[in-house]
C-alpha positions in Angstrom: 0.0 0.0 0.0 2.8 2.4 0.9 4.6 1.8 -2.3 1.5 2.4 -4.3 0.8 5.7 -2.6 4.4 6.9 -3.2 4.1 6.2 -6.9 0.8 8.0 -7.1 2.2 11.0 -5.3 5.2 11.0 -7.7 2.9 10.7 -10.7 0.8 13.6 -9.4 3.9 15.8 -9.0 5.2 15.2 -12.6 2.4 17.1 -14.4 3.1 20.1 -12.1 6.8 20.2 -12.8 6.5 21.9 -16.3 4.4 24.7 -14.7 6.9 25.1 -11.9 9.7 25.5 -14.4 7.6 27.9 -16.4 6.9 30.0 -13.3 10.6 30.1 -12.4 11.4 31.4 -15.9 8.7 34.0 -15.7 10.1 35.3 -12.4 13.6 35.3 -13.8 12.3 37.4 -16.7 10.7 39.8 -14.2 14.0 40.2 -12.4 15.8 40.8 -15.6 13.3 43.5 -16.5 13.9 45.2 -13.1 17.7 45.2 -13.8 17.3 46.5 -17.3 14.9 49.2 -16.3 17.4 50.4 -13.7 20.1 50.9 -16.3 17.7 52.1 -19.1 16.9 55.4 -17.5 13.6 57.3 -17.4 13.3 58.0 -21.1 10.1 56.1 -21.8 8.5 57.3 -18.6 9.3 60.9 -19.3 7.7 60.8 -22.7 4.5 59.4 -21.1 4.6 62.2 -18.5 5.0 64.7 -21.5 1.9 63.1 -23.0 0.0 63.8 -19.8 1.0 67.4 -20.0 -0.3 67.7 -23.5 -3.6 66.1 -22.4 -3.9 68.4 -19.4 -1.7 71.5 -19.6 -1.3 73.7 -16.6 -3.8 76.3 -15.8 -2.3 78.4 -13.0 -4.7 79.8 -10.5 -2.7 83.1 -10.6 -0.9 84.4 -13.7 1.4 86.5 -11.6 4.3 86.4 -14.2 4.2 88.8 -17.1 6.7 88.8 -20.0 8.0 92.0 -21.7 9.3 90.5 -24.9 12.0 92.1 -27.0 10.6 90.6 -30.2 11.5 91.2 -33.9 9.1 94.1 -34.1 10.7 95.8 -31.1 14.2 95.3 -32.7 12.9 96.9 -36.0 11.3 99.8 -34.1 13.9 100.5 -31.5 17.1 99.3 -33.0 19.3 96.1 -33.2 20.4 94.2 -30.1 22.1 95.0 -27.8 20.2 98.1 -26.9 21.9 101.0 -25.1 21.6 100.7 -21.4 19.8 104.0 -21.4 17.0 102.4 -23.4 16.9 99.5 -21.0 16.7 102.0 -18.1 13.7 103.7 -19.7 12.1 100.3 -20.3 12.7 99.5 -16.6 11.2 102.7 -15.4 8.1 102.2 -17.6 7.6 98.7 -16.0 8.1 100.0 -12.5 5.6 102.8 -13.1 3.1 100.1 -14.0 3.4 98.8 -10.4 5.5 95.7 -10.9 6.4 93.8 -7.7 9.7 92.6 -9.2 11.5 93.0 -12.5 13.9 90.4 -13.9 16.2 90.6 -16.8 16.6 87.1 -18.4 19.9 88.1 -19.8 23.5 89.0 -18.7 25.3 92.3 -18.8 28.9 91.1 -18.4 30.5 94.0 -20.4 30.2 97.8 -20.2 27.7 99.5 -22.6 29.3 100.2 -26.0 27.5 103.5 -26.0 29.3 104.8 -22.9 30.9 108.3 -23.5 34.5 107.0 -23.2 33.7 104.4 -25.9 32.3 107.1 -28.2 35.4 109.3 -27.7 37.6 106.3 -28.6 35.4 105.6 -31.6 35.7 109.1 -33.0 39.3 110.3 -32.5 38.8 113.2 -35.0 36.7 115.1 -32.4 38.3 118.2 -31.0 39.7 118.2 -27.5 36.8 120.4 -26.4 34.3 118.1 -28.0 36.0 115.1 -26.5 35.9 116.7 -23.1 32.2 117.5 -23.4 31.4 114.0 -24.5 33.5 112.5 -21.7 31.6 114.6 -19.2 28.3 113.0 -20.1 27.0 110.4 -17.6 27.8 106.8 -18.3 24.9 104.7 -19.8 25.8 102.0 -17.3 25.6 104.5 -14.4 22.2 105.7 -15.6 21.0 102.0 -15.9 22.5 101.2 -12.5 20.7 104.1 -10.9 17.4 102.9 -12.3 18.2 99.3 -11.3 19.0 100.4 -7.7 15.8 102.3 -7.4 13.5 99.4 -8.2 13.1 95.7 -7.3 15.2 94.4 -10.2 16.7 90.9 -10.3 19.7 90.3 -12.6 20.6 87.0 -14.1 23.7 85.0 -13.5 25.1 82.0 -15.5 26.8 79.1 -13.7 29.8 77.6 -15.5 31.3 74.1 -15.2 34.8 73.1 -16.4 34.9 72.8 -20.2 31.9 75.1 -20.8 32.1 78.2 -23.0 33.6 81.3 -21.2 34.8 79.1 -18.3 38.3 80.4 -18.6 37.2 84.0 -19.3 35.2 83.9 -16.0 38.3 82.7 -14.1 39.3 86.2 -13.1 36.1 86.6 -11.0 36.0 85.0 -7.6 32.5 83.3 -7.7 32.4 83.0 -4.0 32.5 86.8 -3.7 29.6 87.5 -6.0 26.7 89.2 -4.2 23.8 86.9 -3.2 20.9 88.7 -1.5 18.8 85.6 -0.6 19.6 84.4 2.9 19.8 80.6 2.9 19.1 79.1 6.3 21.5 76.2 5.8 24.1 75.1 3.2 22.9 73.1 0.2 23.8 69.4 0.1 26.5 68.0 -2.2 24.0 66.5 -4.6 22.7 69.9 -5.6 24.0 71.3 -8.9 27.4 73.1 -8.4 29.2 75.7 -10.5 32.8 76.6 -9.7 32.5 79.8 -11.8 29.9 82.1 -13.1 29.3 84.8 -15.7 28.2 87.8 -13.7 27.1 91.4 -14.6 29.4 94.4 -14.5 30.0 95.5 -10.8 28.0 98.8 -11.3 24.9 96.7 -11.9 25.5 93.7 -9.6 26.2 95.9 -6.6 22.8 97.7 -6.8 20.4 94.9 -7.9 17.7 93.7 -5.5 18.6 90.1 -6.3 20.5 87.7 -8.4 19.4 84.3 -9.8 20.8 81.6 -12.0 19.3 81.2 -15.5 20.9 77.8 -16.2 18.4 75.6 -17.9 20.1 72.5 -19.1 17.7 70.1 -20.9 17.4 66.4 -20.3 19.3 63.9 -22.4 16.6 64.0 -25.1 16.8 67.8 -25.4 13.6 68.6 -23.6 13.5 71.1 -20.7 11.3 69.6 -18.0 12.9 71.0 -14.9 13.9 74.5 -13.8 16.8 75.2 -11.5 15.7 76.5 -8.1 19.0 76.5 -6.2 22.7 75.7 -6.7 26.1 76.3 -5.3 28.2 78.9 -7.1 31.7 78.9 -5.9 30.4 77.1 -2.8 27.8 79.7 -2.1 24.1 78.8 -2.1 22.5 80.8 -4.9 18.8 80.8 -5.9 17.5 80.1 -9.4 16.2 83.1 -11.4 12.5 82.2 -11.0 12.9 81.5 -7.2 14.7 84.9 -6.7 12.0 86.8 -8.6 9.4 85.2 -6.4 11.4 86.0 -3.3 11.9 89.7 -4.3 8.4 90.0 -5.6 7.0 88.8 -2.3 9.6 90.7 -0.2 10.9 87.6 1.5 14.4 87.5 2.8 15.0 83.9 3.8 15.2 80.7 1.7 14.9 77.5 3.7 16.3 74.3 2.1 14.3 71.2 3.4 16.4 68.0 3.5 15.4 64.4 3.8 18.4 62.7 5.2 21.3 64.3 3.3 19.3 65.1 0.2 17.4 68.2 -0.8 13.7 67.5 -1.0 12.1 71.0 -1.1 12.7 74.7 -0.7 10.5 76.8 1.6 9.8 80.4 0.7 7.8 81.9 3.6 4.6 79.9 3.6 5.2 78.2 0.2 7.0 74.8 -0.1 8.4 74.1 -3.5 9.2 70.4 -4.2 12.5 69.9 -5.9 14.7 67.0 -6.9 18.0 66.2 -5.3 19.9 68.3 -7.8 17.9 71.4 -6.9 15.6 71.5 -9.9 11.8 71.8 -9.9 9.6 69.7 -12.2 7.5 72.2 -14.2 3.9 71.6 -15.2 3.7 73.4 -18.5 0.8 75.2 -19.9 0.2 77.8 -22.7 1.5 81.3 -22.1 -1.6 83.6 -22.3 -1.3 86.4 -24.8 -2.5 88.9 -22.2 0.6 88.0 -20.1 3.0 89.0 -22.9 3.7 92.7 -23.9 6.1 93.7 -26.8 8.9 96.0 -25.5 8.5 98.6 -28.2 4.9 99.3 -27.1 6.1 100.3 -23.6 8.9 102.5 -25.0 6.7 104.2 -27.6 3.4 104.7 -25.8 3.8 103.5 -22.3 1.0 101.8 -20.5 -1.8 102.9 -18.2 -0.6 103.1 -14.5 -1.2 99.9 -12.6 -0.8 97.7 -15.7 1.8 95.5 -13.9 0.5 96.1 -10.4 1.6 93.1 -8.2 3.1 91.3 -11.2 6.5 89.8 -11.5 7.8 91.0 -14.9 10.4 89.2 -16.9 12.2 90.9 -19.7 13.5 88.5 -22.4 14.9 88.4 -25.9 13.0 86.7 -28.7 15.1 87.7 -31.7 16.1 85.5 -34.7 19.3 83.6 -33.9 19.0 83.9 -30.2 20.4 80.9 -28.2 17.6 81.0 -25.7 15.2 78.7 -27.7 14.2 75.5 -25.9 12.0 72.4 -26.4 9.4 71.7 -23.7 7.0 68.8 -23.2 4.2 70.7 -25.0 6.2 72.8 -27.5 8.8 72.0 -30.1 10.3 75.6 -29.8 9.7 78.3 -27.2 11.8 81.0 -25.5 13.6 80.5 -22.3 12.0 83.5 -20.7 8.6 81.8 -21.1 9.9 78.8 -19.1 11.1 81.1 -16.3 7.7 82.9 -16.3 5.9 79.6 -16.0 8.2 78.6 -13.2 7.4 81.8 -11.3 3.7 81.0 -11.6 4.3 77.5 -10.4 6.3 78.8 -7.3 3.7 81.3 -6.3 0.7 79.1 -7.1 2.2 75.9 -5.5 1.6 74.0 -8.7 4.8 72.2 -9.5 4.9 68.5 -10.4 6.3 66.0 -8.0 8.1 62.7 -8.7 8.2 61.0 -5.2 11.7 60.0 -4.1 10.7 56.4 -3.6 8.6 56.2 -6.7 10.9 53.9 -8.5 10.9 51.5 -5.5 7.1 51.6 -5.3 6.7 51.0 -9.0 9.2 48.1 -9.0 7.5 46.5 -6.0 4.1 46.9 -7.7 5.6 45.2 -10.8 7.0 42.3 -8.8 3.6 41.8 -7.0 1.8 41.8 -10.4 4.4 39.4 -11.7 3.7 37.0 -8.8 -0.1 37.3 -9.5 0.5 36.7 -13.2 2.4 33.5 -12.3 -0.4 32.2 -10.2 -3.4 33.5 -12.2 -2.5 33.2 -15.9 -2.3 29.4 -16.0 -5.8 29.2 -14.5 -7.4 31.5 -17.0 -9.0 30.6 -20.3 -10.0 32.7 -23.3 -11.3 35.4 -23.3 -10.3 36.1 -19.7 -6.6 35.3 -20.3 -6.7 38.4 -22.5 -9.2 40.5 -20.7 -7.5 40.4 -17.3 -4.0 41.6 -18.5 -5.6 44.3 -20.7 -7.7 45.5 -17.8 -4.7 45.6 -15.5 -2.7 47.7 -17.9 -5.6 50.1 -18.3 -6.1 50.4 -14.6 -2.4 51.2 -14.0 -2.4 53.9 -16.7 -5.7 55.3 -15.4 -4.4 55.5 -11.8 -1.2 57.2 -13.0 -3.2 59.7 -15.0 -5.5 60.5 -12.1 -2.5 61.0 -9.8 -1.1 63.4 -12.3 -4.3 65.3 -13.0 -5.5 65.6 -9.5 -2.3 66.0 -7.4 0.5 66.6 -9.8 2.1 63.3 -8.8 4.3 61.6 -11.4 3.8 57.8 -11.0 5.1 55.7 -13.8 2.7 52.9 -14.9 5.1 51.5 -17.5 7.6 50.1 -15.0 5.2 47.7 -13.3 3.6 46.9 -16.7 7.0 46.0 -18.2 8.0 44.0 -15.1 4.7 42.1 -14.9 4.6 41.8 -18.7 8.0 40.3 -18.8 6.9 37.8 -16.2 3.8 36.9 -18.1 5.6 36.6 -21.4 8.3 34.5 -19.8 5.7 32.2 -18.3 3.7 31.9 -21.6 6.9 31.3 -23.7 8.1 28.7 -21.2 4.6 27.0 -21.3 4.7 27.1 -25.0 8.1 25.5 -25.1 7.0 22.9 -22.5 4.0 22.1 -24.7 6.3 21.7 -27.7 8.4 19.2 -25.7 5.3 17.4 -24.6 4.1 17.3 -28.1 7.4 15.9 -29.3 7.2 13.2 -26.7 3.6 12.4 -27.7 4.7 12.3 -31.3 7.3 9.7 -30.4 4.7 7.7 -28.6 2.3 8.0 -31.5 5.0 6.9 -33.9 5.5 3.8 -31.8 1.7 3.2 -31.9 1.6 3.7 -35.6 4.3 1.2 -36.1 2.3 -1.3 -34.0 -0.9 -0.4 -35.9 0.6 -0.6 -39.3 -0.1 -4.3 -39.5 -3.8 -3.7 -38.5 -4.0 -0.9 -41.0 -2.8 -3.2 -43.7 -5.4 -5.7 -42.7 -8.1 -3.0 -43.0 -7.0 -2.1 -46.4 -7.0 -5.7 -47.4 -10.6 -6.0 -46.0 -11.6 -3.0 -48.1 -10.1 -4.6 -51.2 -12.0 -7.8 -50.4 -15.3 -5.8 -50.0 -14.9 -4.0 -53.4 -13.5 -7.1 -55.1 -16.6 -9.1 -54.3 -18.9 -6.7 -56.2 -19.9 -7.7 -59.7 -18.3 -5.4 -62.4 -20.5 -3.0 -64.3 -19.8 -4.7 -67.6 -21.3 -8.0 -66.4 -24.3 -6.4 -64.9 -25.2 -4.5 -68.1 -25.0 -7.8 -70.2 -27.4 -9.8 -68.0 -30.4 -9.1 -70.2 -30.8 -6.7 -73.1 -34.2 -5.6 -71.9 -32.9 -4.5 -68.6 -30.3 -1.7 -68.1 -28.8 -2.4 -64.6 -25.9 -0.7 -62.9 -24.7 0.0 -59.3 -22.0 1.8 -57.4 -20.6 1.6 -53.9 -18.6 4.4 -52.3 -17.0 3.1 -49.1 -16.6 5.4 -46.1 -13.1 5.6 -44.5 -13.6 2.6 -42.3 -14.5 -0.7 -43.9 -18.3 -1.1 -43.9 -20.8 -3.8 -44.7 -22.7 -2.5 -47.8 -22.9 -4.8 -50.8 -24.9 -5.4 -54.0 -25.1 -8.2 -56.5 -27.0 -9.2 -59.7 -27.3 -12.5 -61.5 -29.2 -14.1 -64.4 -31.5 -16.9 -63.3 -32.7 -17.9 -66.8 -33.3 -16.4 -70.2 -35.9 -14.0 -69.0 -35.4 -13.5 -65.3 -32.6 -11.4 -63.5 -32.1 -11.3 -59.8 -30.7 -8.3 -58.0 -30.1 -7.4 -54.4 -28.7 -4.7 -52.1 -27.6 -5.3 -48.5 -26.2 -3.4 -45.5 -24.5 -5.1 -42.5 -24.7 -3.3 -39.2 -21.3 -2.2 -37.8 -18.0 -1.2 -39.3 -14.5 -2.6 -39.7 -13.2 -6.0 -40.4 -16.1 -7.9 -38.6 -18.7 -6.2 -40.7 -16.7 -6.8 -43.9 -16.4 -10.5 -43.1 -20.1 -10.8 -42.2 -21.0 -9.0 -45.5 -18.9 -11.5 -47.5 -20.7 -14.4 -45.7 -24.1 -12.9 -46.3 -23.5 -12.1 -50.0 -22.1 -15.6 -50.7 -25.1 -17.3 -49.0 -27.6 -15.1 -50.8 -26.0 -15.7 -54.2 -26.0 -19.4 -53.6 -29.7 -19.6 -52.7 -31.0 -17.1 -55.3 -29.1 -18.0 -58.4 -31.0 -21.3 -58.7 -34.3 -19.3 -59.2 -36.4 -20.2 -56.2 -40.0 -21.0 -56.8 -40.9 -18.9 -53.8 -38.8 -15.8 -53.2 -40.2 -15.3 -49.7 -39.4 -18.9 -48.7 -35.9 -18.4 -50.0 -35.5 -15.2 -47.9 -36.6 -17.1 -44.8 -34.2 -19.9 -45.5 -31.4 -17.4 -46.1 -32.3 -15.7 -42.8 -32.0 -19.0 -40.9 -28.8 -19.9 -42.6 -27.0 -16.6 -41.9 -28.3 -16.6 -38.3 -26.6 -20.0 -37.6 -23.2 -18.4 -38.4 -23.8 -15.1 -36.6 -21.6 -15.4 -33.5 -21.3 -11.6 -33.1 -25.1 -10.8 -33.2 -24.9 -8.8 -36.3 -27.9 -7.9 -38.6 -28.3 -7.5 -42.3 -30.8 -5.4 -44.1 -31.5 -6.7 -47.6 -33.8 -5.9 -50.5 -34.0 -8.7 -53.1 -35.8 -8.5 -56.4 -36.4 -10.7 -59.5 -37.5 -8.9 -62.7 -39.1 -10.7 -65.6 -37.7 -9.2 -68.9 -40.8 -10.3 -70.9 -43.5 -8.8 -68.7 -41.7 -6.1 -66.6 -43.0 -7.6 -63.4 -40.7 -7.2 -60.4 -41.0 -9.5 -57.4 -39.5 -7.9 -54.3 -38.8 -9.1 -50.8 -37.6 -6.6 -48.2 -35.8 -7.5 -45.0 -35.6 -4.2 -43.1 -34.1 -2.2 -46.0 -34.9 1.2 -47.4 -38.0 1.1 -49.7 -37.2 1.2 -53.5 -38.0 4.3 -55.6 -39.9 4.1 -58.9 -38.9 6.7 -61.5 -41.3 7.1 -64.5 -40.4 8.3 -68.0 -41.2 11.9 -67.1 -38.8 11.9 -64.1 -41.5 11.6 -61.4 -40.2 9.8 -58.4 -42.5 7.6 -56.2 -41.5 5.6 -53.2 -42.7 1.9 -53.4 -44.1 1.4 -49.9 -43.5 -2.2 -48.8 -44.6 -4.1 -45.7 -41.3 -6.0 -45.6 -40.0 -7.7 -42.6 -37.2 -7.4 -40.0 -33.5 -7.4 -40.9 -31.9 -10.8 -41.4 -30.7 -12.4 -38.2 -33.2 -10.4 -36.1 -36.0 -13.0 -36.1 -35.1 -16.6 -37.0 -37.9 -18.4 -39.0 -39.7 -15.2 -39.9 -41.9 -15.7 -43.0 -41.0 -12.9 -45.4 -43.7 -11.8 -47.9 -43.2 -11.3 -51.6 -44.5 -8.0 -53.1 -44.9 -7.3 -56.9 -44.3 -4.1 -58.8 -45.2 -3.8 -62.5 -42.8 -1.7 -64.6 -43.7 -0.5 -68.1 -41.0 0.2 -70.7 -39.1 3.4 -69.8 -39.6 3.1 -66.0 -37.0 2.3 -63.5 -36.3 1.3 -59.9 -33.6 2.8 -57.6 -32.5 1.1 -54.4 -30.1 2.8 -51.9 -28.7 2.1 -48.5 -29.1 4.3 -45.4 -25.7 5.9 -46.2 -27.6 8.1 -48.6 -30.6 9.2 -46.5 -28.5 9.5 -43.3 -25.7 11.6 -44.9 -25.1 14.7 -42.8 -24.3 18.3 -43.6 -21.8 20.4 -41.4 -24.9 21.8 -39.6 -26.1 18.3 -38.7 -29.0 18.1 -41.1 -29.8 14.7 -42.8 -30.0 14.3 -46.5 -33.3 12.5 -46.1 -35.9 11.2 -48.6 -37.0 14.6 -49.9 -33.5 15.5 -51.2 -33.2 11.9 -52.4 -36.4 12.3 -54.6 -35.3 15.7 -55.8 -31.9 14.4 -56.9 -33.4 11.4 -58.7 -35.9 13.6 -60.5 -33.1 15.0 -62.6 -32.3 11.5 -63.9 -34.2 10.5 -67.1 -34.8 6.8 -67.5 -33.8 7.2 -71.2 -30.3 7.7 -69.9 -28.0 4.9 -68.8 -28.8 3.5 -65.4 -25.3 4.2 -64.1 -26.0 8.0 -64.4 -28.6 7.7 -61.6 -26.0 6.5 -59.1 -23.4 9.0 -60.2 -25.8 12.0 -60.0 -27.1 10.8 -56.6 -23.5 10.4 -55.2 -22.6 14.0 -56.4 -25.7 15.4 -54.6 -24.8 13.6 -51.4 -21.2 14.9 -51.4 -22.3 18.4 -52.1 -24.7 18.2 -49.2 -21.9 16.9 -46.9 -19.8 20.0 -48.0 -16.4 18.3 -47.5 -17.4 16.5 -44.2 -16.2 13.0 -43.5 -18.8 10.4 -44.7 -20.2 8.5 -41.8 -21.3 5.4 -43.8 -21.0 3.7 -47.2 -23.1 5.0 -50.0 -24.6 2.3 -52.3 -27.0 2.9 -55.2 -28.5 0.3 -57.6 -30.5 1.6 -60.5 -32.6 -0.5 -62.9 -34.2 0.6 -66.2 -36.8 -1.6 -68.0 -36.4 -1.2 -71.7 -39.2 -3.6 -72.8 -39.5 -7.1 -74.1 -38.8 -6.3 -77.7 -35.2 -5.1 -77.0 -32.5 -7.4 -78.3 -28.7 -7.1 -78.2 
């Protein structure tokens, strides 16, 4: 008993082992996906987040930022860039008169104005000494601009430099650690924050009087898209705010900037009551939206006409250059090309409105864990599912992850990547399915080997079946012999075997000069036993009928008793026997459980000859079979079929039946050879089956009475 139980347990474990191997492969694929995603970077995820921004661009609650744009029309009206500092001073005064809370120049002034008096004197040496003295006595354009800058809340830009960058060596004569920084940072910035050893500053006359300074560095991501804006960095080791952050600080008259750390990494920057989420390098993720036309004013309009007082009241105004050939053209998630000043303006709106995007610090860990959990679920669930659920469940899971990610973005500005768990779980599912497919292939190969062995063993039996089929067909009388039995009788038959050897048969023989006997039989069952019983039945029937019995019914009873004695397998035989008199056209029929014959007249009308008949042979020993007579006139015929005709099935499961049998025979004219009746009927049956495998033999015997006067 114990031994039997152990074998059963072992047999039960074997079917599970392919699934265990497939699940292990699926989990290995998931682990590989985690590793590859770690090294692949965030490119795919960032493009998905960009798509979110296109679907739902930012709509700031307050458009506090306003851009004064030095556009091509302004350059045509006022003059080519760079403008004299005097012109910029006038522009600044006009903006300040409009009530601006802060004014920021999104550009550098690292060199003195080329329109300063000393430059003009050097440019025109032909001036007299007196004229040179008068020109030199004029106030410097830089001094005029510096006076205006110092009189209003102006923020100037600064550009951080790293080794190898343009102008890095030129900026080496300036000690970056001594550059003025007005923002008071409450603590040093951590080492992960962006760091610039040197910087391009403005001329001292301007830097010393400005209300604030901010970095305008805006390096794009690896794919060239600007998604983040610098909020803070170390310049020469000194914490320095980004341009947008400094504008917000000056515009809101805030002195202190508080870095918020999580461990040793920067997590956010607090500006009074506003907390700005930033990444470890000090950059804020910006939620982009269109720049409203009402928030942009061309510079030449201010210089030519001015604006109504209060136009910029409470606004933070950024002055930027939008001329052809400017380097400050960037790509954003929602724009192929835009100006850097627009990016800074949107950043100001996001800072003041608290509407920055947030990518949680542990987001990658959460997403990877979610992917692993889904991978484990896939390993457990997928083998249990069947179509269509095996497709519906993964598709629904993908849709749910994307929907959850979208809702987090749209409602809270959270960036949660659905692709990472989808890829991890998808790799696990794909690995599982591929492994199961391979396992199925191996199992199929093993099964094919077993089937090959079975085929080798069955080849002998198959040969025997083929031999039995040959015996069945070989025992049928040839058509040439049947047509020569009597010139007054046109007689022909056909038998179309099914794939397996069956028990259908027919025969015809001449009894004397005027009488011809014919018969059609069908043995129940298939295969070799039916074929052997058919051979016995046909041989006994021929032996008893060819002598011309005086009583056909008595001969059928005797045949029934004789076959029954040798019926060890309890088989039955349906048989219809007929004897036709060529001189009179009378047909004597005896029916033992067979299909009734069909009479076809000269006009093609088909009529079933209803017979009382009796049971199949071997069903009731000693049964007295009756003889029934049918009178044919010249031109009429009889057709006898087996149930392989009436019980033929279509692909839909319908039977051919007697109605279709009569319709098919109505197309046969008895003035045509008898063989054409069988051929036409066989074609009709095969069309009805529409290529399906025949379930039984099809046998048709057709007889046409020509009349007594016909001679060969």
